[in-house]
C-alpha positions as CSV (number, residue, x, y, z in Angstrom):
1,M,0.0,-0.1,0.0
2,K,1.4,3.0,-0.9
3,E,2.1,5.1,1.8
4,K,0.1,9.1,1.1
5,K,1.6,12.6,1.2
6,T,0.6,14.6,3.5
7,K,3.7,17.2,4.3
8,H,4.0,20.3,1.8
9,I,8.1,21.7,1.9
10,D,8.4,25.6,0.3
11,I,11.9,26.7,-0.1
12,R,13.0,29.8,-1.6
13,V,15.8,29.6,-4.5
14,T,17.5,31.7,-6.6
15,E,16.5,32.1,-10.2
16,K,19.3,30.9,-11.2
17,E,19.2,27.3,-8.8
18,Y,15.6,27.2,-9.7
19,N,16.7,26.6,-13.2
20,L,19.0,24.1,-12.6
21,I,17.1,22.4,-10.5
22,K,14.7,22.4,-13.1
23,R,17.1,21.4,-16.0
24,K,18.4,18.0,-14.2
25,A,15.1,17.5,-13.1
26,G,14.5,16.4,-17.2
27,E,11.6,16.9,-19.3
28,N,9.0,16.1,-17.2
29,N,9.1,18.6,-14.7
30,A,9.6,16.3,-12.7
31,M,11.1,17.9,-9.8
32,S,9.5,16.1,-6.6
33,Y,10.9,13.0,-7.9
34,F,14.5,15.0,-8.0
35,I,14.5,16.3,-5.2
36,L,13.5,13.0,-3.4
37,N,15.9,10.9,-5.2
38,A,18.4,13.7,-4.2
39,V,17.5,13.1,-0.9
40,N,17.3,9.5,-0.2
41,H,21.1,9.2,-1.9
42,Y,22.9,11.7,0.4
43,D,23.7,8.8,2.4
44,D,25.1,6.7,-0.1
45,K,28.6,6.0,0.7
46,Y,29.3,5.3,-3.1
47,L,28.3,9.5,-4.0
48,K,30.2,10.7,-0.9
49,K,33.1,8.9,-2.6
50,R,32.4,9.2,-6.4
51,I,32.4,13.3,-4.8
52,D,35.8,12.6,-3.2
53,V,36.9,10.8,-6.2
54,I,36.0,13.8,-8.4
55,E,37.5,16.6,-6.3
56,A,40.8,14.6,-6.4
57,A,40.6,14.1,-9.9
58,G,40.4,18.0,-10.3
59,K,43.3,18.8,-7.9
60,A,45.7,16.4,-9.6
61,F,44.6,17.4,-12.7
62,K,45.0,21.8,-11.4
63,E,48.3,20.7,-9.9
64,W,49.5,18.5,-14.0
65,N,48.9,21.3,-15.4
66,T,50.9,23.8,-13.5
67,S,53.8,21.7,-14.2
68,L,53.0,21.3,-17.8
69,K,52.8,25.1,-17.7
70,K,56.1,25.3,-16.3
71,F,57.9,22.1,-18.4
72,E,56.3,24.5,-21.6
73,N,58.4,27.5,-20.2
74,N,61.3,25.1,-19.4
75,I,61.3,23.6,-22.5
76,N,60.7,27.0,-24.6
77,S,63.6,29.1,-22.7
78,I,65.6,26.2,-23.5
79,A,65.0,26.6,-27.2
80,N,65.5,30.3,-27.3
81,Y,68.5,29.8,-25.6
82,C,69.9,27.0,-28.6
83,N,68.6,29.5,-30.8
84,R,70.7,32.3,-30.0
85,C,73.8,30.1,-29.6
86,E,73.0,28.7,-33.1
87,R,72.8,32.5,-34.4
88,L,76.5,33.4,-32.8
89,G,77.6,30.0,-33.3
90,I,78.2,28.6,-30.0
91,D,78.7,25.3,-29.1
92,D,77.2,24.4,-25.8
93,V,75.7,21.0,-24.5
94,E,74.5,22.1,-21.6
95,P,70.7,22.8,-23.2
96,I,70.6,19.6,-23.5
97,M,71.9,18.0,-20.6
98,E,68.7,20.0,-19.3
99,T,66.1,19.2,-21.4
100,S,66.8,15.7,-21.2
101,K,66.4,16.7,-17.4
102,Y,62.8,18.1,-18.5
103,I,61.8,15.1,-19.7
104,S,62.8,12.5,-17.4
105,S,60.9,14.3,-15.3
106,M,57.9,14.9,-17.6
107,R,58.2,10.9,-17.7
108,L,57.7,11.0,-13.9
109,L,54.0,13.0,-14.6
110,F,52.8,10.7,-17.0
111,Q,53.9,7.8,-15.1
112,E,51.9,9.7,-12.3
113,V,48.9,10.8,-14.4
114,N,48.6,7.2,-15.8
115,A,48.4,5.7,-12.4
116,F,46.2,8.4,-11.2
117,H,43.6,7.3,-14.1
118,V,44.0,3.4,-13.5
119,R,42.9,3.9,-10.2
120,F,39.9,6.7,-11.4
121,L,38.8,3.7,-13.8
122,S,39.2,1.1,-11.3
123,F,36.9,2.8,-8.2
124,I,34.5,3.6,-11.4
125,Q,34.6,-0.2,-12.8
126,H,33.8,-0.6,-8.8
127,Y,31.1,1.7,-8.3
128,K,29.4,0.5,-11.6
129,R,28.9,-3.1,-9.7
130,H,27.5,-1.4,-6.6
C-alpha cells in the first residue's frame, strides 16, 4: 500500500537555482521526484566516494596542468637559448642536458597521471557494480 503524501515543503531558491533544478529534473518537470531521489541518495557511501574522487581528480589535474606549464616554459627558454647560440655560432651542450632532465621529469609526471587514471577507472568499475 502506497503511503499518502500529506506534508508540503516550500523552499526559496534563486532564479538560477530554480532553472538548474528544473533542467536536472528533466523534461517531465519531475522536481519532487528529483529532489526526493537526491535526498534518498544523500547518505549513499558510493555517491560520497564518487564526489571525493571527482574532487581529487580536479585537484590532481590542476597540479598536473601547473607542472606542464612549467615544463613548457622551461623547454621554451632552453629552445630560445639554443637558437641564440646557433645564430652566434656557439656550441653548448648544457641545454641538451637540461632538456633531457625536463623530459625525464615529464615522463615521471605522465607515469603519475597514468597511475591515477588506472585507479580512477578501477573505482568507476567498482562503482558501476554497486
